[in-house]
N, C-alpha and C positions, 0 to 999 in steps of 0.2 A: 504494500500500500504506500502511495506517495505521502510523505510527511509534510504537514503544514506547520506554520508557527504563528503565534498570536501575541499582540500587544494590546492589553485592555487598559485604556486610559479612563480614569474615574471609576475604579472598581470599589467605590465606597459603599455601595448598596449590597445587601446580601444576595440579591438576585444576579447582579453583575458578577459578583465573586463566585456565586454558585455555578454559573456558566463557565467562568474561567477555570474553576477547579475541575469541573467535569471534562472540559475539552483538553485539559492538560494530562489526562490519563494516557493520551496517545501522542500529544504534540507539545513541543516546547512552547511555553506560555509565560509571559511576564504580566502580572496584575499590579497596577499602581493605584494607590489612593492619593488624592490631592486634598490638602487642608490648608487653610490659612492659620496663622499662629493662634489667633483667638479661639477659633473653633476647635483646634487641636487640644488646647489646654482646657477647654470646657468639657469636651467629650472624652478625652484621654482614650482614643480608639485603640483597640487591639485586634489582631487577626483572629479568625476562627480558631477554636481549639482543636479542630480536626487536623490530623497529620496531613500536610500537603503532599500531593503526588510528586515524584522525583523530577518531573518535567516542569514543575511550577515554581517560578521565582516570584516573590512578593516584596513590595517595597512601598513605603509611605514617603510622600514628598510634601514637606511643610514649607509654606511660602509666607511672605509678609501679607498682612491684611490688605485687600484691594488688588491682589495680583491678577485676579480674573475679572475685575471690574474697572474702577476708575484709573488704576495704575497698570492696566493690562499691557499697554504699548511699551512700557518700560521693561517688561519681562518677556515680551513676545519672542525676540530673537533667541534669548537664553533657552526658553522652553522648546522652541523649534529645534535648536541644536541638541537639547537633551533627548527629545523624542527620536531624532535621527541617530543618536548614539545608541539608544535602546534597540532601535530597529537593526542597526549594524551588528550588535551583539547577538541578536536572535538569528540573523542571517548566517553568522559564523558558526553557531552551534547546530543549526538545522539544515543549512544549505539552501534555504528558501527565503525569499523576501516575505516578511511577516504580514499577515492581515492585521490592520489596526482598527480596533473598535473604539469609536468615540461615543461616549455615553451621555453627552450633554452638549448643548449648543455653544457654551462658552469655550469649548475646545476647538472651535472652527478655525481660528487664526493659527493655532499651534500645529495643526495637521496639514497646513497648506503645502508642505514639502513631501507629504505622503502621496505616492501615486494614486490616482483615482481608482485604478483597477486593484488596489489593495486596501481601500477604505470602506469601512462598514459604519453606518450610523445606527446606533441602538437606542431607540426611543421608548421610554417607559412612563412618560407623563406629559401633560400639557404644561410645558415649562414656563409659559407666560404667567401662569397662576402663582408662581413663586415670586415673581417681580413684575406686577402689572405696570409699574411706572417705566419699565424697560421693554415694553411690548414690541415696539418697532425693531429695536436692536436684536432682541431674541429671535424674532421671526426672520430677520435678515440673515442672522447666523445659521438658523435652521435651514433656510432656503439654500444657502451655499452648501451645507452638508448633504442635504437630500439630492441636490443636483450633481454633486461630485461623486457621491458614494456609489460603489458598484451595487450594493443592496442596502435597503433600510429595513430594519427589524422593528416592529411595533408590538410592544407587550400587550396592548389592548386593541380590540377590534374597533373601538371608537376612534382611537388615534390613527389606525390604519385608514379608516374612511376619511378622517379629517385631512391627513397628509396626501392621500390620493386625490382628493378634491382640490387641495391647495396647489399640488404639483402634478397636474394631469399628464404632463409629458414624461414623468417618471413613475407613473402609476404601476406599471408592470414590474418595477424593480422594488416595490414596497410590499412587505409581507407581514402577515400576522404571526407573531412569535410569542405566545403567552408564557408566563412564568412557569418554570418547573418546580421541583422540590427536591431537597436533599434526601437521599434514599433512607437515611436513618429515621425520617419522619413516617415511613411506611409502617403501619401497625403490624408488628411481628407476632402479636398475640390476640388475633381477632376473636378467639373463643373465650378470652378472659372478659367476662361481662363488665360493662361500665357501671359507674355508681348510679343506682336507680334515681329517676326523677331529677336529673341535672341537665342544665343547659349551659354551655360554655361559650365564652367569647375570649379570643386571644388577640391582643394588639393594644396599641396606645389608646388611652381613653381621652379623646379630644373632640373637636367640633365636627368630625366626619360621621359621628354616630347620632342617630335620631333619639336623643335622650327623652323627649316627651313620649314618644311611642314606647320606648323601653320601659319607662315608668309605668305606663298604663298596663303593659303586658305583665310585668312582675307583680304589680299590685293586685292583679286579677288572677294570679296563679300562686296563691300562698302555699300550695302543697309542693311546688317545684323550687329547687335551689338553683339560683343563677350564679355562675362562677365567672368572675372577670379577672383575667390574667393580663396585667399590663399596668404601666405607670400613668399617672395623670399627665396629659399633654395639653398645655395651655396655649400653644401656638395655634393659629388658624386664621381664616378669612371672615368668619362670622362674628357678630357682636358677642363678646365673651360673656357678658352678664346673662344673656339669654340661655346659654347652654351650660355654663359652669354650675349655676344654681340647680338646674335640673339634674346634672350629673351627680352632685353631692346628695340630692334627695334620693336618687337611685341607690347610691352606695350605702345609704343609711337604712334601707329597707331590711327587715329582719330575715328575709329569705335570700339575701345577697351575700356572697362570699367573695371578698376582694383579695386576691393573692398578691397583687402588686407586680412589679417588674421581675422577671426571672431570666437567667442566662439562656441564650438561644438553644444550647444543647439540651435544655430541660423542657422546652416548649412542647415537644411532641407528646409527652406523657399526659399533659393536660387535655390535648385534643382527644387522646385515646380514652381518658378516664370519664369523660362526660357522655351521657346517653345521647345528647343532641349538641351539635355546634351551630352557631348562628352568626350571621353577618347583618346586624341591624343598622345599616348605613342610612344616612339621610339621602333620600333619592335625588333631590334637586341640588345637592352639593356639587360644585364644579369638578372638584378632584375625583369624586366618586363616579361621575359621568365619564371621565376620561381614563380612569385607572384600570389596571388589572390587579385586583387585590391578591396578595400572596396567600390570603386565607382560603382562596378557592382550592388550590391544589393541596395545601397543607391540610385543609379540612377533609377533602376527598381521600387523602392518604390515611386518615384515621379510620376509615371504614364505618364511621357513624353518620347518621342522617344530618343533612345540612339544610338550614333555613336561611333565607336572605330576603331583604327588601328588593325592590325591582331595579337592581343595578345592571346596566347593559352587559357587562362581562359575565355576570352570573346567569344570564338568560341562555348562554351558550351551552349549558350543562343541565338540561331539563331532567335527565334521568337521575342525576345525583344531587341537584340543588332544587329545593322546593321554594318557589317565590311566593311571598305573602305581600298583600297590598294594604293591610290595615292591622291595627292591634287585635281586632277580633279574629282575623285570619290567623295571625301568629299564635294566639291562644289555642285556637282549634287544632292547628298542626302540632303544637307542643304537646298537647294532651294525647293526641292520636299517636305520635311517635313514642311518647313515654310509655303508653300502654303496650305498644308493639315491641319495645326494646328487649323484653325478656322472652319473646317467642322465637321458635325455630326459624320462621321466615325472615326475621331480622338478621340472623346470622348468615343465611343464604344470600341475602342482598348485600351484606357486608363483604362477602367473598367476591361477588361480582364487581363491587365498587373498588375493591383493592386490586383486582385484575386490571381494571381500567386505569387506576393510579399508576401501576407499573409501567404503563406506556407513556407516562408524563413526568418521569424523573428528569433531573438536569442531565443525566447521562444520555437519555433519549433525545432531549433537546439538542445536546451537543452533537449527537450522531446526525440529526437532521441538518444542522448547519454544516457539518463537515461534508456530508454528501453533496449539498448544494454547491459548496465552494470547490470541491473536486471536479464537479461537472463544469464549472466556470473555467477552472484551470485547463481543462482538456479541450475547450473550444478553441 
C-alpha cells in the first residue's frame, strides 16, 4: 500500500486529534495544537492519555496573544516557514509530500505555500459565530481555503449544504464527514444492565441546552434520575441571565445528579451506565443548527437509547436517535424506554446499535479519507 503522510494544523479539538490519531496507525502524522499565551495558561492543555501510535508526532505551539488576529501579519512569515519545515520533515520520513489539514479559517494565510493538491480544509463549525464582528474576514479566509483545497470535509450536513451553496463551483469537492468516536467508547459490556430509570447527559452545561424544556421534563418525571456529567459553561451567545437561572433551578431538583467535569477517558462509563442518553439542545441555537454534536456517535456507541430535540444532524440517524418536539414528547419517550430497558428486546436492539457504531469509529473515518486520497493520488 502506498504510504501517505499528514500534517494536522489546529488539532486542539478532540475530534481533530481523534482523526489524526486514527490515521497515524498507518501513516506518518504530525498533530499540532496552537494556543496563545493567555489561553494556554488558562487551560493548561495536555495531550490525550492514550498511548500515541508510533507514527504520530504531537506538539503544542504557544504564541503571543493576537498572533492569529490583530498581530497576524507580524507572525505570518514565521508560521509559513514553520509549516514548511514540518512538511519537509514529514517528506523525509515518509517519502511523500504530506497532506495538510487546516482546521480553521485563521490558518488560511499560513498555508499559502502548501500546494493546492495537498491541502484539505476540515470544517466542523460555522466559525463566524465565534467572532460575529469579524464576519467578512472569516468568510474571506474560508473562501480562499475552500477554493484552494483539493477537498473540504464538513463535520455536519448543515455546513456541507451551506458551503456548497456558498461555493457552487467547488460543490463536488465538498463532502460530509461526520465525527467518529474513539473505539474505547464502544460499550464492551452491553449485557451489563444500566442503572434503572436514569437519563444521562454528557457535555458542558451552557447556553446550547434548552434549560426551560429540561426543567419541565425533570419536574414531571420524579421517578426518573437525571444525570448531568459536565462542568458549568458560562460562555455563549444568548442572554446569560435567561438560561443560567434556569440551569441552576434544574441542578437543584431532587431527582438530578450532577457529576461535574470528568476526564475524557472516564466519559464512556457514564454513557454506558444510564438507561437512556439524551441531547436536549435548544433547537433555534445557531451553533446547534450548524454543528455535528460529538454526543451523536458517543451516544450510539453506548448501545443505549438516545433522545434528542430536533437538531439537523440528529435527524440523520432515525433508527438510533428518537427526536422529540416538546416536553410532553420527551416525557412519553423517557417512560417508554425506561420500561423497555430491562426487557430482552432492548438488549437485541443494543447489539444492532453497537454493530452500526463499529462502522463509525475514527479508524473507519480515517480509512474513508485514506481511500479517497489514494484515489486522488492515482489520477
